[in-house]
C-alpha positions in Angstrom: -27.2 -5.3 -40.6 -26.4 -2.3 -38.3 -29.9 -2.9 -36.3 -29.3 -3.9 -32.8 -30.8 -7.6 -31.8 -32.0 -6.0 -28.7 -34.4 -3.2 -28.9 -34.5 -2.4 -25.2 -33.0 0.9 -24.5 -29.5 0.9 -23.0 -29.7 1.8 -19.4 -26.3 3.0 -17.9 -26.0 3.4 -14.1 -24.0 6.0 -13.5 -23.6 5.4 -9.9 -22.2 2.1 -10.5 -19.9 3.0 -12.9 -18.5 5.8 -10.8 -17.9 3.5 -7.6 -16.3 1.0 -10.1 -14.0 3.7 -11.3 -13.2 5.2 -7.9 -12.2 1.6 -6.8 -10.2 1.1 -9.8 -8.3 3.8 -9.3 -8.2 3.7 -5.3 -5.8 0.7 -6.3 -3.2 2.9 -7.2 -3.1 5.4 -4.8 0.3 5.9 -2.7 -0.1 4.3 0.6 0.8 6.5 3.9 3.7 5.1 5.7 3.3 4.1 9.1 5.1 6.7 11.4 8.0 4.7 13.1 8.5 4.8 16.8 11.7 6.4 18.0 13.2 4.0 20.4 16.5 4.6 20.7 16.7 7.7 22.7 17.4 7.1 26.6 15.4 9.2 28.9 16.7 8.3 32.0 20.6 8.7 30.9 20.1 12.1 30.4 20.6 12.6 26.4 17.5 14.6 26.2 16.2 16.4 29.1 12.8 15.5 30.5 10.2 18.0 29.4 7.2 16.6 30.7 7.6 19.0 33.9 8.0 22.5 33.9 11.2 23.9 33.9 13.2 23.7 37.5 13.5 27.0 39.6 
């Protein structure tokens, strides 16, 4: 009883297997945190010197 019932050769699609493995593993990848905007700096009050223009002479 160790004969296979289906006598067709087994065909493995390595490309499809690779895609399935890749998609599975990508579920566990660490997601990059989105950069947070710094909104608590008040440029107008001189808390940080305005560096958009060259140094005053």
